[in-house]
C-alpha positions as CSV (number, residue, x, y, z in Angstrom):
1,X,-13.2,-27.6,7.1
2,X,-10.8,-28.3,9.9
3,X,-9.3,-25.3,11.5
4,X,-5.5,-25.1,10.7
5,X,-3.0,-24.3,13.3
6,X,-0.2,-22.1,12.0
7,X,3.3,-21.3,13.1
8,X,5.2,-18.3,12.0
9,X,6.4,-19.8,8.7
10,X,3.0,-21.0,7.8
11,X,1.4,-17.7,8.7
12,X,3.8,-16.0,6.3
13,X,2.9,-18.5,3.5
14,X,-0.9,-18.5,4.1
15,X,-1.7,-15.1,5.4
16,X,1.1,-12.5,5.3
17,X,4.6,-11.8,6.2
18,X,4.4,-10.7,9.8
19,X,7.5,-8.6,9.6
20,X,5.7,-6.2,7.3
21,X,2.9,-5.5,9.6
22,X,1.6,-2.8,9.7
23,X,3.6,-0.7,7.3
24,X,3.7,-3.0,4.4
25,X,1.0,-5.6,5.1
26,X,0.2,-7.7,2.0
27,X,-2.4,-10.5,2.5
28,X,-1.5,-13.6,0.4
29,X,-4.4,-15.9,1.0
30,X,-6.9,-17.0,-1.6
31,X,-10.0,-15.9,0.4
32,X,-10.8,-14.0,3.5
33,X,-9.4,-15.3,6.8
34,X,-10.0,-15.3,10.4
35,X,-7.0,-16.0,12.7
36,X,-7.5,-16.9,16.4
37,X,-4.7,-16.0,18.7
38,X,-5.2,-18.2,21.8
39,X,-3.5,-20.3,24.4
40,X,-4.6,-23.8,25.7
41,X,-4.8,-22.5,29.3
42,X,-7.2,-19.7,28.4
43,X,-10.7,-20.2,29.5
44,X,-12.3,-17.7,27.1
45,X,-10.2,-19.1,24.3
46,X,-11.5,-22.7,25.1
47,X,-15.2,-21.2,25.0
48,X,-14.6,-19.5,21.7
49,X,-13.0,-22.6,20.1
50,X,-16.2,-24.6,19.4
51,X,-18.0,-21.6,18.0
52,X,-15.1,-21.1,15.6
53,X,-15.1,-24.7,14.6
54,X,-18.9,-24.4,13.7
55,X,-18.4,-21.4,11.8
56,X,-15.3,-22.9,9.9
57,X,-17.6,-25.7,8.8
58,X,-20.5,-23.3,7.8
59,X,-18.1,-21.2,5.8
60,X,-16.1,-23.9,4.2
61,X,-14.6,-22.9,1.0
62,X,-15.7,-19.3,1.5
63,X,-13.2,-18.2,4.1
64,X,-10.3,-19.8,6.1
65,X,-10.1,-20.1,9.9
66,X,-6.6,-20.4,11.4
67,X,-5.4,-20.6,15.0
68,X,-2.1,-19.4,16.4
69,X,-1.0,-20.5,19.9
70,X,0.6,-17.4,21.5
71,X,2.8,-19.5,23.8
72,X,4.5,-21.3,20.8
73,X,4.5,-18.3,18.7
74,X,5.4,-15.4,20.9
75,X,7.2,-13.4,18.2
76,X,4.1,-13.7,15.9
77,X,1.8,-12.5,18.7
78,X,4.2,-9.7,19.4
79,X,4.3,-8.6,15.7
80,X,0.6,-7.8,16.1
81,X,0.9,-6.4,19.4
82,X,-1.4,-9.0,21.0
83,X,-1.5,-8.6,24.8
84,X,-4.8,-10.2,25.6
85,X,-6.4,-13.4,24.4
86,X,-8.5,-14.5,22.6
87,X,-7.7,-12.0,19.8
88,X,-9.1,-12.4,16.4
89,X,-7.7,-11.0,13.2
90,X,-10.1,-10.7,10.3
91,X,-8.4,-10.4,7.1
92,X,-9.4,-9.7,3.5
93,X,-7.4,-8.8,0.4
94,X,-8.1,-5.1,1.0
95,X,-6.5,-3.0,3.8
96,X,-5.0,-4.1,7.2
97,X,-6.6,-6.7,9.3
98,X,-9.5,-5.8,11.6
99,X,-8.6,-6.9,15.2
100,X,-11.1,-7.9,17.9
101,X,-10.1,-8.8,21.5
102,X,-12.2,-11.2,23.5
103,X,-14.8,-13.7,22.7
104,X,-18.0,-13.0,20.9
105,X,-21.2,-14.9,20.5
106,X,-21.7,-16.9,17.3
107,X,-24.4,-14.6,16.0
108,X,-21.9,-11.6,16.2
109,X,-19.0,-13.5,14.6
110,X,-21.3,-14.6,11.9
111,X,-22.1,-10.9,11.0
112,X,-18.5,-10.2,10.8
113,X,-17.9,-13.3,8.6
114,X,-20.6,-12.2,6.2
115,X,-18.9,-8.6,6.1
116,X,-15.6,-10.2,5.3
117,X,-17.2,-12.0,2.3
118,X,-18.6,-8.7,1.0
119,X,-15.3,-7.1,0.7
C-alpha cells in the first residue's frame, strides 16, 4: 500500500472532521489509521518516512497510513495542536487519537500498530 498524502478536505473524508477535535471527534475511516504530520525539510521526518513505508506495506489492508504536510496544511496541524514534527496520530474507531511526538524505531511502531489492531 502506498502512503496517501492528505489535505484538509481529504482528512475530513478519510479520517475525521478536524473542526470537531477534541470535543466531538468521530473517526470515519474503515480501519485503524496512522497519520504522520511532517515537513519535507525535517530531518527526523525524512528518517521516519522509510520506516512508515515499510510498515504500510506490512499492514496493507489492516490499517491505513497517511501523511499530512504541515507547511501545506497549517490549519490542520493547528487543529491538533501540533508544534513539533514528526508527530503521529494513531486512530481507531474508539476514543480520541493517541498522539506521539518524534520518531520511533520500527519495532516500537510495530508494537503500536499491533495494539491498534486489537481495538
